[in-house]
C-alpha positions in Angstrom: 3.0 -0.6 1.6 0.8 1.6 -0.6 -2.5 2.7 0.8 -5.4 2.8 -1.7 -6.4 6.1 -3.3 -9.4 8.3 -2.5 -12.6 6.3 -2.7 -16.3 6.8 -2.7 -18.1 6.9 0.6 -20.3 3.9 -0.4 -20.0 1.3 -3.2 -22.6 0.9 -5.9 -24.3 -1.8 -3.8 -23.8 0.1 -0.6 -21.1 -2.1 0.7 -17.6 -1.1 1.9 -16.0 -3.8 -0.3 -17.3 -2.4 -3.6 -16.2 1.2 -2.9 -14.4 2.5 -6.1 -11.8 5.2 -6.5 -13.2 8.6 -7.3 -12.1 10.4 -10.5 -9.8 12.5 -8.2 -8.6 9.3 -6.5 -7.6 7.8 -9.9 -5.8 11.0 -11.0 -3.9 11.4 -7.7 -3.0 7.7 -7.5 -1.6 7.8 -11.1 0.5 10.8 -10.2 1.7 9.2 -6.9 2.5 6.0 -8.8 4.5 8.0 -11.3 6.4 9.7 -8.5 7.1 6.4 -6.7 8.5 4.9 -9.9 11.1 7.6 -10.1 12.9 6.7 -6.9 11.7 3.3 -5.5 13.0 -0.1 -6.5 10.5 -2.1 -8.6 9.2 -4.9 -6.4 9.1 -8.5 -7.4 5.4 -8.7 -6.8 2.4 -6.5 -6.0 -0.1 -8.0 -3.5 -3.4 -6.3 -3.1 -6.5 -6.5 -0.9 -9.5 -7.9 -2.8 -11.5 -4.7 -2.1 -12.4 -2.8 -5.2 -10.6 0.4 -4.3 -7.4 -1.5 -3.5 -7.5 -3.5 -6.7 -8.0 -0.3 -8.7 -5.0 1.2 -6.9 -2.9 -1.9 -7.5 -3.8 -1.9 -11.2 -2.6 1.7 -11.5 0.7 0.7 -9.7 1.0 -2.4 -11.8 0.6 -0.5 -15.1 3.2 2.0 -13.9 5.7 -0.6 -12.8 4.9 -3.2 -15.5 3.7 -5.8 -12.9 0.4 -7.8 -12.6 -1.0 -7.5 -9.1 -2.1 -10.6 -7.2 -5.0 -10.7 -4.7 -4.1 -11.6 -1.2 -7.3 -11.9 1.0 -5.6 -11.2 4.3 -5.0 -7.6 3.1 -8.7 -6.8 3.1 -9.2 -6.4 6.9 -6.0 -7.6 8.5 -5.3 -8.0 11.3 -1.7 -6.7 11.2 -0.3 -9.9 12.7 -1.9 -12.0 9.9 -0.4 -9.7 7.2 3.1 -10.0 8.8 2.7 -13.8 9.0 1.7 -13.9 5.3 4.8 -11.8 4.4 7.1 -14.1 6.4 5.8 -17.1 4.3 6.5 -15.4 0.9 9.7 -16.2 -1.0 10.1 -12.8 -2.7 12.6 -10.3 -1.3 10.7 -7.2 -2.3 6.9 -7.1 -2.1 4.6 -4.1 -2.5 1.3 -4.4 -0.6 -1.8 -2.4 -1.5 -4.4 -2.1 1.2 -5.9 -0.2 4.0 -5.6 1.7 7.3 -5.4 1.1 10.1 -3.8 -2.3 9.2 -0.8 -0.8 7.4 0.1 1.6 10.2 -0.2 -1.2 12.7 2.0 -3.4 10.5 4.8 -0.8 10.4 4.5 -0.2 14.2 4.6 -3.9 15.1 7.5 -4.7 12.8 9.6 -1.6 13.5 8.8 -0.9 17.2 7.6 -4.2 18.5 4.2 -2.7 19.3 4.5 1.1 19.9 1.3 2.7 18.6 0.4 6.0 17.0 3.6 7.1 15.3 2.7 6.2 11.7 -0.3 7.4 9.7 -0.6 6.6 6.1 -2.7 8.9 3.9 -4.6 7.7 0.9 -2.2 7.0 -2.0 0.7 7.3 0.5 3.5 4.8 0.8 5.8 3.4 3.4 9.0 1.3 2.7 9.9 -1.1 5.5 13.0 -3.3 5.5 12.0 -6.5 7.4 13.6 -9.9 8.0 11.1 -12.2 9.8 12.0 -12.7 13.4 14.0 -9.5 13.6 13.0 -5.9 14.1 12.2 -4.0 10.9 13.3 -0.6 9.9 11.1 2.1 8.4 13.2 3.2 5.5 10.9 6.0 4.4 7.3 7.3 4.6 6.0 9.3 1.7 2.8 11.3 1.6 0.8 11.4 -1.6 1.7 15.0 -2.0 5.4 14.1 -1.9 4.9 11.3 -4.4 3.0 13.6 -6.8 5.7 16.3 -6.5 8.3 13.7 -7.5 6.3 12.9 -10.6 6.8 16.4 -11.9 10.5 16.8 -11.1 12.9 16.9 -14.0 
């Protein structure tokens, strides 16, 4: 799960859905994507929220990982249970989701703890890797802040 990068407070039309990444958001997301590509497995598919900032983030990740993102409407506003259900219906073994808080933190908490709340917080352009087999308890494999991912991009 990769949270979208830093976005404008309001979209060009004033809506939440049209909020775009800021120039700093684009830069930091590119750096985070480069860092992620240095240690994470390439997923079979990238699924993204249809909201502009998430699509932009997914496009950056897709360019870095040589994948074409696919829009999945349920990633726009959740709820977490609907996202988990959507994943359980997919055939791929490795899926990258691009979307939003608080849905992503709630997904991790529901899958890995069966409902405990408040132990995960994903920052913008941060990423969590969860191992999950539907019907079983998942495992949080790692949680990387955007700062950690950007640092990995510059390591030799």
